[in-house]
N, C-alpha and C positions, 0 to 999 in steps of 0.2 A: 504494500500500500504506500503510495507516494504522498507527500505533503498536500498535493492538490486534491487528493481524493479522501482525505481524512474527514470524518464527520465533525460538524460544528454545532454549537448551540443554536437555538432558533434565532437568537439575536445577540450579537456581541458588539463591543465598542472597538472601533478601529484605534490602534495604538498610535497611528500617525496623525489623524485629523479628529479623533474622538467621535466620529459619526456612528450611529447605529447601523449595523450592516449584517447581511446574511450571506452565507456561501463562503467561498474560498478567497474572494477578493472584495475589497471595499468598493462600493458603487460610487463613492465620491472622489477618492484619490487614486484608486487602483492598487493600493498596497495589499499584499497577501495578508489574510487574517490569521493564518497559522505561521508563526515566526519561530525560528530556532537558529542557533549558531550553526552555519553549514559545516559539514565535514570537508576534509581535504578533497575527497572525491567529488562531492557536490560542487564545491567551489571551482575545481578544475573543469568540470563539465560545463558549468555556466560560462566560465571564461572562454573556453574553446568555441562554444556555440555563439557567443557574442562576437568573438574575433572573426570567425568564419563568415558570419553575416555581414560584419563591417567590411571585411576584405572583399566580398563579392560586390558590395555597393561601391567600394573604392575603385576597383578595376573597371566596372561598368561606367562609373562617372568619369574616370580619367580618360577612358577610350573616347567617350562622347565629347569631352572637353577638348581633347587634342586634335581629333580627326573629323569632327562634325561641327563646324562653327555655328553657334547659335542654337544648337539642338537642345541643350540643357535649359535654356531660357524658355524655349517654346514648350518643352515638356512640362516645366513647372507651371507656366501660365495655363496650360491645358489640363492641369490637375493630375498629371502623372508624376508623383513626387517621391513616393516611398522607395522606389527602386534606386534612387540616387542619393548622394550625400547632400545635406542641406547647403544652400549657397553660401551662407555666412561661414559655416564651418569649413567649407572648401576654400574660401578666400583666405581665412585666417591660417589654415594649415599650411598652404603653400607660400604665403607671405612669410611666416615664421621660418620655414625651411630655407627660403631664399636668403633672408638676412643672416641666418646662422651660417649658411655656406659662404656667403660673401665675407662675413667676419673672419672665418677661419681659412679663407682662400689665400690670405697673405697679399691680396691685391692692394697696391698703394692708393689710398683714398685722397690724401691731401699732401701736396708737395709745395712748400712755399719757397723752395730754392735754397741756395747756399747762403749762409749767414756771413756777413762781413762786419768787422769792427768799425766803429764810427771813425776811427783815425783814417782808415783806408777810404771810406766814403767821402770824408772831408777833403782828403788830398785829391780825389777824383774830381771834386767840384772846384778845385783851386783854392780851398780854404785851409788855413793852418790847423793842424791837429793839436789841440790844447793839452791833451793828456792821453796816455794809452788806455785802451778799453780792454777788459778781460772778457773773452768769449764765454757765453753761457751764463752771464750775470744779468740782473735787471738793467744795468747801465749799458748793456751791449746794444747799441742802436743798429737798426737794419734798414735796408732800402725799402723793405715792405712797410715799415713803420712810417717812413717819410712819405710814402705814397698815400697813406691813409690819414695823415695828419690833418688835411683839410676837412675830411669827414668828421674826425674827432672834434675839431674846432666847432663845426656846425652843431653837432650833437651837444657839446658842452654849452653852447649858447642857448639851446632849448632847455636842457636839464643838466645842471652841473653834476648831480649825483651819477647819472648815467654816463656822462662824459668822463668822470673819474674811473668808472669801471672799464671804459674803453681804453683809457690811458694805461691803466694797470695791466690790462691784457696785452697791449702792444709793447709793453716794456718787458714782457716775458721773453725768454730765449725762444728761438724759432722752433726747436724741438718741442718745447712745452706748448706752444701754440698749436702745432700740428696734432699733438695728443689730445688737446682740449677739443679741437674740431672733430676728431675721430670719435671721442666719447659722446659728443653732442649728436653726431650723425646716427650712431647706433642706438642712442637713448631716445631720440625724438622722431627720427625720420619714419619708422614704421607707423607710429601713431598719426603723424602728419599725412602720410599717404593714405591711410585708412580714412582720415577725416575728409580727404578729397573725393571719396566715393559719392557722397551726396552732391558734390559740385559737378562731378562727371555726369551724374544722372540729370542734374539740372541742365547741363549743356545739351544732353540728348532731348530733354523735354522741349527746349527752345527750338532745336533743329527739326523736331517732328511735331511742331504745333499744328493742330487741325487734324491729326490722325486719330484722335480719340484715345490715345494711350495714356494710362494713368502713370503718375510719378513712380509708384511702386514697381511697375514693370521696367522702367528705365533704371531704377536702382538695382533691380535683379540682374539686368543685362550688364551693368557696371561691375557687379561682383564676379560674374562669370568671365567676362572678358579680361579683367585684371588678374583673376586667378590664373587664367591661361598664360598671361604675360609672365607671372612669377614662375610658373612651371618651365617655360622656355628659357628664361634667364638662369634658372637653377641648372638646367641641363647644360647650358653653355659653360657654366662655371665648372661643371664636373668633367667636361670633355677635355681630352688632350688637345694639343695644337693641331687640330684637323681643320685646315682652312676651308676645304670644300664643304664639309659637313656643317660647319658654322655658317657658311654662306647660305646653304639650303635652309637651315633653321631660321636665319634672319629673313629670308624671302617669305617663308611661311608666316613668320611673325608679322611681317609687313602687310600681307594680304589677308590675314585671318580676320581682322576687325571689319573691313568692308564686307567680307563674305558673310560674317555673322550678322551684320546690320541688315543686309539684304534678306537673309532668311527670316529674321525676326520681324522687321518692319516692312519688308516689301519695297517696291519702288524700282525705278529703272537703274541701270548700272551707272549712267551719267550722274543722276541726282545723288545716288548713294556715294559715288566717288567724291562729289563736291561736299556733301555733308561730312564725309570721313576726313577730308583735308581740313575743314573748318574745326571739326571736333579735335583733331590732333593738335592743331595750332593752339586752341584754347586750353587743352589739357596739359600740353607741355609747358605753356606759359605759367599756368597755375601751379604746376608741380615744381618748376624752377623757383618760383617765388616762395613756395611753401618750404622747400628744402633750404633755401637761403635763410629763411626765418628760423628754421631749426638749427642751422649752423650758428646763427647769431646768439642762440642760447648758450653757446660755449663761452661767450664773454661774461654771461651773468651767472654761470654755474661755479 
């Protein structure tokens, strides 16, 4: 006799929601009414059953995502959802994988160039060097700092407190600045890019005004299309230096979005192409601005 077939009193109180319930499961929250600490065998059986079910969904979802642009969005809108992973989980999973791979790939994210002592910079400008500067100290001036001095001056005019933070940051050694930018990138960029999903959906809403599509459908498309981008970028990070294969993946990445747009929204190839160009211009602009703001957070951290 299994736990699901054990007899139960006529009425019991659910231990989860305290509702009166009959049978093996609560009618309000769905929790089993007969609870016990599972044995190792029961726990292993439940884990394997859940994993196999999830794995089946994963491969079916991944196949549709990679090779049938726009299909997942159409399936979800048409009510065929249980067979695939949820859109938000799909997006979050592959975005986390991408940023983890990117972080451990050893790829150089920020390079501010070689650091030069102020004495060398002054001599290059025809100015006398008043005293030697020690590399790697806060007194170590750089060409990069000189280039941003006008920006710091304007910021200080608006807010002296923020201006002081900028001055302190640009007084740091070049290596410390690069490390701060890296920390800010990995700390804030994933959240910033996710925050752009509603913006991406808004761009689609504007581009497809008059089609009767609701905002939620555009947001769904944004999650699926950006999840695909994360999968492709992750594959590129894992590949060895195979230029031909990387070129093929890049071409598929390039043509994937307009193909998906045409499947989901319909329309002629010409109008879809025009909408795709405008969408990419707006999305890349907003992403560049958002990442720049995320990197600015390095100055305040």
